[in-house]
C-alpha positions as CSV (number, residue, x, y, z in Angstrom):
1,M,-27.4,-80.7,-23.7
2,A,-25.5,-77.7,-22.4
3,S,-27.1,-75.5,-19.8
4,R,-26.6,-72.2,-18.0
5,S,-27.7,-70.9,-14.6
6,L,-30.2,-68.2,-13.8
7,R,-30.4,-66.7,-10.3
8,V,-34.1,-66.7,-9.4
9,E,-36.0,-65.2,-6.4
10,F,-39.2,-67.2,-5.7
11,L,-41.8,-64.9,-4.1
12,P,-44.5,-66.4,-1.8
13,T,-47.9,-66.4,-3.5
14,D,-49.3,-63.7,-1.2
15,S,-46.5,-61.2,-2.0
16,V,-47.4,-58.1,-4.0
17,A,-45.4,-58.6,-7.2
18,G,-45.0,-54.9,-8.1
19,V,-43.7,-53.8,-4.7
20,R,-39.9,-53.4,-4.6
21,T,-39.3,-54.6,-1.1
22,E,-37.3,-57.5,0.2
23,D,-39.7,-60.2,1.4
24,P,-37.9,-62.3,4.1
25,R,-39.9,-65.3,3.0
26,A,-38.6,-65.2,-0.6
27,E,-36.0,-67.8,-1.5
28,V,-33.2,-67.3,-4.0
29,H,-31.9,-70.3,-6.0
30,D,-30.0,-71.0,-9.2
31,V,-32.0,-72.8,-11.8
32,S,-30.7,-74.5,-15.0
33,L,-31.8,-73.4,-18.4
34,P,-30.8,-74.9,-21.7
35,D,-28.3,-72.8,-23.6
36,D,-30.8,-72.3,-26.5
37,V,-33.1,-70.2,-24.2
38,D,-32.4,-66.5,-24.9
39,G,-32.3,-64.0,-22.1
40,V,-34.6,-64.2,-19.1
41,P,-37.8,-66.3,-19.8
42,E,-41.2,-64.7,-19.0
43,L,-42.4,-68.1,-17.7
44,L,-40.7,-71.0,-16.0
45,E,-42.3,-74.4,-15.8
46,N,-41.3,-76.5,-12.8
47,P,-37.9,-74.6,-12.4
48,H,-36.8,-76.1,-9.1
49,V,-37.7,-79.3,-7.2
50,D,-39.0,-77.2,-4.3
51,F,-40.9,-74.8,-6.5
52,P,-43.1,-76.8,-8.9
53,G,-45.7,-75.2,-11.2
54,T,-45.6,-72.2,-13.5
55,W,-43.8,-69.1,-12.4
56,R,-44.0,-65.6,-14.1
57,L,-41.3,-63.0,-14.2
58,V,-42.4,-60.0,-12.1
59,G,-39.2,-57.9,-11.9
60,D,-35.8,-57.7,-10.4
61,G,-35.0,-59.4,-7.2
62,V,-32.2,-59.1,-4.7
63,E,-28.5,-59.2,-5.5
64,G,-29.1,-59.6,-9.3
65,A,-31.7,-62.3,-9.1
66,H,-34.8,-62.3,-11.3
67,R,-38.0,-62.2,-9.3
68,Y,-40.7,-64.8,-10.1
69,Q,-44.1,-65.4,-8.6
70,R,-46.2,-68.5,-9.0
71,V,-49.1,-68.4,-11.4
72,D,-52.1,-70.5,-10.4
73,R,-53.7,-70.4,-13.8
74,L,-52.7,-68.8,-17.0
75,G,-55.4,-67.0,-19.1
76,E,-56.2,-68.7,-22.3
77,D,-55.1,-66.7,-25.4
78,S,-53.2,-67.5,-28.5
79,S,-49.9,-67.7,-26.6
80,T,-51.0,-70.1,-23.9
81,R,-53.6,-72.3,-25.6
82,A,-52.4,-75.8,-26.7
83,G,-52.7,-76.6,-30.5
């Protein structure tokens, strides 16, 4: 299966997501996405070996990266509840 790279900035869990500052603790990595994923996904599941779990898009990061922050638990609604 073909894939493409997405530049992702992983914020520490205690960072304030809406604040547009560079957090020196944030780490930027390239993650692989299947070619059939359009655009920038709202959620990433286990996107990188060092960053397991669910990550939510919270804005633009540094140098063209997409800023994600770990989600401890997703609310249950029609878009997150399993069958």
